[in-house]
C-alpha positions as CSV (number, residue, x, y, z in Angstrom):
1,M,12.2,22.5,-0.4
2,T,9.8,22.8,2.6
3,V,6.8,23.8,0.5
4,R,7.3,20.6,-1.7
5,T,7.7,18.5,1.4
6,T,4.5,19.8,2.9
7,K,2.6,19.4,-0.3
8,S,4.0,15.9,-0.5
9,D,2.8,15.0,3.0
10,A,-0.6,16.6,2.4
11,F,-1.0,14.4,-0.6
12,R,-0.1,11.2,1.2
13,V,-2.6,12.2,3.9
14,A,-5.2,12.7,1.1
15,V,-4.6,9.2,-0.4
16,V,-4.7,7.6,3.0
17,D,-8.1,9.4,3.8
18,A,-9.7,8.6,0.4
19,A,-8.6,4.8,0.9
20,V,-10.0,4.7,4.3
21,H,-13.4,5.9,2.9
22,L,-13.2,3.3,0.1
23,F,-12.2,0.4,2.3
24,L,-15.0,1.1,4.6
25,E,-17.5,1.5,1.7
26,K,-16.3,-1.2,-0.6
27,G,-14.0,-3.4,1.5
28,Y,-10.3,-3.8,1.1
29,H,-10.6,-6.4,-1.6
30,G,-13.2,-4.5,-3.4
31,T,-10.9,-1.4,-3.7
32,N,-8.1,-0.8,-6.0
33,I,-5.6,2.0,-6.6
34,Q,-7.6,3.2,-9.7
35,N,-10.6,3.7,-7.2
36,V,-8.4,5.8,-5.0
37,A,-7.0,7.9,-7.9
38,Q,-10.4,8.7,-9.2
39,S,-11.8,9.7,-5.9
40,L,-8.9,12.2,-5.7
41,G,-9.2,13.3,-9.5
42,V,-5.6,12.2,-10.3
43,T,-4.1,9.5,-12.2
44,R,-3.1,6.0,-11.0
45,P,0.7,6.7,-11.6
46,T,0.4,9.8,-9.2
47,V,-0.9,7.5,-6.4
48,Y,1.9,4.9,-7.2
49,H,4.4,7.7,-6.9
50,Y,3.6,7.8,-3.1
51,F,2.4,4.2,-2.4
52,T,3.6,1.2,-4.0
53,N,0.5,-0.9,-3.7
54,K,-2.7,-1.2,-1.7
55,E,-0.9,-3.0,1.1
56,S,1.4,-0.1,1.6
57,I,-1.6,2.1,2.1
58,L,-3.1,-0.2,4.7
59,Q,0.4,-0.3,6.2
60,A,0.2,3.6,6.6
61,I,-3.2,3.1,8.2
62,A,-1.8,0.7,10.8
63,D,1.1,3.0,11.5
64,D,-1.4,5.8,12.4
65,T,-3.5,3.6,14.6
66,T,-2.2,0.2,15.9
67,F,1.4,1.1,16.1
68,A,0.8,4.7,17.4
69,A,-1.2,3.0,20.2
70,Q,1.7,0.7,21.0
71,K,3.9,3.9,21.2
72,L,1.4,5.5,23.4
73,A,1.4,2.7,25.8
74,A,5.1,2.7,26.0
75,K,4.9,6.3,27.2
76,F,2.7,5.3,30.1
77,K,4.8,2.5,31.6
78,I,5.0,2.7,35.4
79,K,8.2,4.4,36.3
80,H,7.7,4.5,40.2
81,P,5.5,1.9,42.0
82,S,4.4,4.9,44.3
83,Q,3.0,7.1,41.4
84,D,-0.6,8.1,41.6
85,P,-2.3,5.0,40.1
86,I,-5.7,6.9,39.3
87,K,-4.0,9.6,37.7
88,S,-1.8,7.3,35.5
89,F,-4.8,5.1,34.7
90,C,-7.0,8.1,33.7
91,E,-4.3,9.9,31.6
92,F,-3.7,6.7,29.7
93,V,-7.3,6.0,29.0
94,S,-7.9,9.7,28.0
95,A,-4.9,9.6,25.7
96,Y,-6.0,6.3,24.1
97,L,-9.4,7.6,23.5
98,N,-8.0,10.9,21.9
99,L,-6.0,8.8,19.6
100,I,-9.0,6.8,18.4
101,L,-11.4,9.7,18.3
102,V,-9.2,12.0,16.3
103,N,-9.7,9.6,13.4
104,P,-12.2,6.9,14.3
105,A,-12.6,5.8,10.6
106,K,-8.8,4.8,10.5
107,F,-9.4,2.7,13.6
108,R,-12.4,0.9,12.1
109,V,-10.3,0.0,9.0
110,S,-7.4,-0.9,11.1
111,E,-9.5,-3.3,13.2
112,R,-11.6,-4.8,10.2
113,E,-8.7,-5.2,7.8
114,V,-5.7,-6.3,10.0
115,D,-5.7,-9.8,8.3
116,N,-4.9,-8.3,4.9
117,L,-1.7,-6.7,6.2
118,P,1.6,-8.4,5.1
119,C,2.4,-11.4,7.3
120,E,5.2,-9.7,9.2
121,S,3.2,-6.6,9.8
122,K,0.1,-8.6,10.8
123,A,2.3,-10.5,13.5
124,L,3.7,-7.0,14.6
125,A,0.2,-5.6,14.7
126,K,-1.0,-8.3,17.1
127,D,2.1,-7.7,19.3
128,A,1.1,-4.1,19.3
129,W,-2.3,-4.8,20.7
130,R,-0.7,-7.1,23.2
131,S,1.5,-4.3,24.3
132,V,-1.7,-2.0,24.8
133,H,-3.4,-4.8,26.8
134,L,-0.3,-5.3,29.0
135,Q,-0.2,-1.6,29.8
136,F,-3.8,-1.4,30.7
137,T,-3.4,-4.4,32.8
138,A,-0.3,-3.1,34.7
139,L,-1.9,0.2,35.4
140,I,-5.1,-1.7,36.8
141,R,-2.9,-4.2,38.8
142,N,-0.8,-1.4,40.3
143,G,-4.0,0.2,41.5
144,V,-5.2,-3.1,43.0
145,D,-1.7,-3.5,44.9
146,I,-2.0,0.0,46.4
147,G,-5.6,-0.5,47.3
148,V,-7.5,2.0,45.2
149,F,-8.7,-0.4,42.6
150,E,-10.8,-3.6,43.3
151,V,-11.2,-6.0,40.4
152,K,-11.0,-9.9,40.5
153,D,-8.9,-10.1,37.3
154,P,-6.8,-7.1,36.1
155,K,-6.5,-8.8,32.6
156,V,-10.1,-9.2,32.1
157,A,-10.8,-5.6,33.5
158,A,-8.3,-4.6,30.9
159,F,-9.9,-6.3,27.9
160,G,-13.3,-4.8,29.0
161,I,-11.9,-1.2,29.1
162,I,-10.2,-1.5,25.9
163,G,-13.4,-2.9,24.3
164,L,-15.2,0.2,25.7
165,C,-12.6,2.5,24.2
166,N,-12.3,0.8,20.9
167,W,-16.1,0.6,20.4
168,S,-16.1,4.4,20.3
169,A,-14.6,4.4,16.9
170,W,-17.7,2.8,15.6
171,W,-20.1,5.4,16.7
172,Y,-18.3,8.6,17.1
173,R,-18.2,11.0,14.2
174,P,-15.7,14.0,14.4
175,E,-18.1,15.9,12.0
176,G,-21.1,15.2,14.3
177,T,-22.4,17.3,17.2
178,H,-20.9,15.4,20.1
179,N,-17.9,17.2,21.7
180,K,-14.8,15.0,21.6
181,E,-13.5,16.2,25.0
182,L,-16.8,15.6,26.7
183,V,-17.0,12.0,25.2
184,I,-13.4,11.4,26.3
185,D,-14.0,12.7,29.9
186,M,-17.2,10.6,30.2
187,L,-15.7,7.4,28.9
188,T,-12.6,7.9,31.1
189,E,-14.9,8.4,34.1
190,M,-16.8,5.1,33.2
191,S,-13.5,3.3,32.9
192,L,-12.4,4.5,36.2
193,K,-15.7,3.6,37.9
194,T,-15.4,0.0,36.7
195,V,-12.1,-0.6,38.6
196,Q,-12.1,1.8,41.5
197,H,-12.4,0.6,45.0
198,F,-15.7,1.7,46.8
199,K,-16.6,0.8,50.3
200,N,-20.2,1.4,49.3
201,S,-21.1,-0.8,46.3
202,K,-24.5,0.8,46.0
203,S,-22.8,4.2,45.6
204,N,-20.4,2.8,42.9
205,N,-23.4,1.4,41.0
206,L,-25.2,4.8,41.1
207,N,-22.0,6.5,39.8
208,I,-21.7,4.0,36.7
209,R,-25.5,4.5,36.1
210,N,-25.1,8.4,36.1
211,A,-22.0,8.0,33.8
212,F,-24.1,5.9,31.3
213,E,-27.1,8.5,31.5
214,Q,-24.7,11.4,30.8
215,L,-23.3,9.7,27.9
216,A,-26.7,8.7,26.4
217,T,-27.7,12.4,26.9
218,A,-24.6,13.7,25.1
219,L,-25.3,11.2,22.1
220,G,-29.0,12.2,21.9
221,Y,-30.4,8.9,23.2
222,S,-33.4,8.5,25.7
223,M,-32.1,5.8,28.0
224,E,-33.4,4.5,31.2
225,I,-30.8,2.7,33.0
226,K,-32.2,0.9,36.2
């Protein structure tokens, strides 16, 4: 029984992975179940045994990305006002980045094809991203209240950091030469530098510049950041 369940789960994963590749290559509307079946070397009824239609595959992708991010955000809700704001912020940024970089292709599909989800799921997906933004905002505001963060508007800062994290799904490749943990550490550091309070603003600017230069080096780019 366990073996059958494992094989079933593995095939569902294979179907989703194949669909992700096709959605990125051909677009959601340019892909059908027959394309997915052919890419896996199986018949169309075999795919239908696991997924009723294309929408259900897209829903599975959303579950692994959008709704997984919402669940992650819930785990990092502030439990005590006195908890270390820097530690909490960095842990959430790192965990969020890891969720993205484990399978960036799924996040690209989820972001690009959200409007093709069923109406109810589309509304829930938007609520999920609002939850992520609210959690980033709450962590930043807590740091501001304690005095370790300095930003004019925590909501705007949260949007900026989410954008930095989400964009990584569009350039990071798991099969590439860039170490995932190193990229996560660098982007987490860059995120922290954007909100952290520094008495010497020149020092802060230098730290941000160094973080960008380190990331550029890791990605194999030659950049001069002045």
